[in-house]
C-alpha positions, 0 to 999 in steps of 0.5 A, spaced: 499 499 499 502 506 498 501 512 503 496 516 497 493 508 496 484 509 496 483 504 502 476 502 504 475 500 512 468 497 512 466 496 519 470 502 522 465 505 527 466 498 531 472 496 536 477 493 530 475 497 525 476 504 529 482 500 531 485 499 524 482 507 521 487 508 527 493 505 525 492 507 518 492 514 520 499 513 525 501 510 519 500 516 514 496 513 510 490 520 508 486 517 503 481 512 507 474 511 505 469 510 510 461 509 510 456 508 516 451 503 517 445 510 516 449 511 510 451 504 506 447 498 508 452 493 507 446 487 507 444 491 501 447 487 493 446 493 490 447 499 494 454 496 496 455 495 488 453 502 487 458 504 493 464 500 490 463 502 482 463 510 485 469 509 489 473 505 487 477 502 492 484 499 492 484 495 498 479 493 503 479 491 510 472 487 512 471 489 519 464 490 519 460 484 522 454 483 527 458 481 533 456 480 541 457 474 546 454 468 548 447 470 550 447 475 544 450 470 539 444 464 542 438 469 542 439 472 535 442 466 531 439 467 525 440 475 524 447 473 526 447 468 520 443 472 516 447 478 517 453 476 517 453 472 510 450 478 506 455 483 508 462 479 506 458 476 500 457 483 497 463 486 499 467 480 497 464 479 491 463 488 489 472 487 491 472 482 485 468 485 480 471 492 481 478 490 481 480 491 488 487 490 489 487 486 495 482 485 502 483 482 508 477 479 511 477 479 519 474 472 522 473 469 529 476 464 534 469 461 533 471 458 527 474 453 529 471 445 533 468 446 539 472 440 541 479 442 537 486 440 540 488 447 543 492 450 542 487 452 536 491 451 529 489 453 522 489 446 520 483 445 526 478 448 521 472 443 519 474 438 523 470 438 528 462 440 531 462 447 532 460 450 539 452 450 539 451 457 542 454 461 536 454 456 530 450 460 526 456 467 527 462 461 526 458 458 520 458 466 517 465 467 518 467 460 515 463 462 509 468 468 509 474 464 509 472 460 504 469 466 498 476 469 500 480 462 498 475 461 493 474 467 488 482 466 489 482 460 486 477 462 480 479 469 479 486 470 482 483 475 487 489 477 493 483 476 498 486 473 505 483 473 512 485 473 519 483 470 526 483 474 532 483 472 539 478 474 544 479 482 542 478 488 547 479 495 548 476 502 545 469 501 541 468 495 545 460 494 547 459 495 555 452 491 555 452 487 561 448 482 557 450 482 550 457 484 550 464 479 551 467 478 558 473 483 559 467 489 557 462 485 561 467 485 566 469 492 567 462 495 567 460 490 573 467 492 577 465 500 575 459 500 577 460 496 584 466 500 585 460 506 584 456 503 587 459 501 594 458 495 592 460 489 597 460 483 591 461 482 584 458 476 582 462 473 576 459 467 572 462 460 573 467 456 577 473 462 575 477 455 572 476 457 564 482 459 560 482 464 555 486 469 551 486 475 550 488 481 545 488 489 545 485 492 539 490 496 536 494 490 536 490 486 533 490 492 527 497 493 527 497 485 525 492 487 520 496 492 517 502 487 518 499 482 514 496 486 508 503 490 507 506 482 507 502 476 507 499 473 500 497 466 502 491 462 501 491 460 508 488 464 512 492 466 518 491 466 526 492 472 531 493 472 538 498 472 543 500 466 545 498 467 552 493 465 557 489 467 563 484 464 568 477 466 569 478 467 576 485 471 574 482 476 570 477 477 574 482 479 580 485 483 574 480 489 572 478 489 580 485 491 581 485 497 574 477 499 577 480 499 583 474 496 587 474 494 593 469 488 595 470 481 594 469 476 588 463 471 588 463 466 583 456 462 581 458 455 579 450 454 578 452 458 571 456 454 566 463 456 565 464 455 558 470 452 554 474 450 558 480 453 554 481 457 548 488 459 546 489 460 539 496 458 535 499 464 533 506 461 531 505 462 523 504 470 525 510 470 530 514 466 525 512 472 519 515 476 524 510 480 527 508 479 535 503 484 540 506 489 543 500 491 549 501 488 556 494 484 558 495 488 565 497 495 560 491 493 555 485 493 561 487 499 564 487 503 557 480 499 556 478 502 563 480 509 561 477 509 555 470 506 558 470 512 562 471 517 557 466 514 553 461 514 559 463 521 561 464 517 569 
């Protein structure tokens, strides 16, 4: 990519999309195209094709998606499948028709089978059954990967895909029911501190292991891959580091300054016991994250306070 290259960031208001825009601006790129969902409904094929024909972007970061936590994924199953299939299909096909030089599709670690060996390697895709609660979303993301591969095979398009681990950071969703674990905990601990609550309740036993990456590190990885990677096989993007939910809760308690105790509701489900990405392929290419979990959580909490004016 050249500094004046025309770059479309789909989903620029989301956590990852906004981080990609920040990264591009930091690197001196000045010709960044964005559209809000009100300006361009990515589910509308005709609208997407008209947009691509008019704007003619040279590069595309496909970060647009309907996303949520376990409850949202399981509740809005049809929407998560339908909306994501339409958005990625419309953009990928329009990118091919309008001769986009390169496209990067962003997937999700939930594409892997529920019982896949740990850590999760790229070759584990489609080797077993998916986690039932987020199966529709996972199928949509797998379809996006396969669209990139198919358009490469049939038309020679330089379309690549990256699979991020669990992400957090500026622009995250802090809804207590519909968000992921870190933003939900940040809000829960913050509100407990403000209300001088004695305890914070966390679902499950606290024993499951999870991996987390700061959103701006993910954006840096996307920028790196767009510059350096041109292969068919998708790439895992993670830290290679994991933490128990209990230790994560203790870390967020410390970061937010909550003085009470933590209570684990063991009647609630734990989810998958362990979920760690094998990012050795990306690391071998020469890229690694730079933000520690402690520092990333502190940044995320500051952004939460700024965004919510608390």
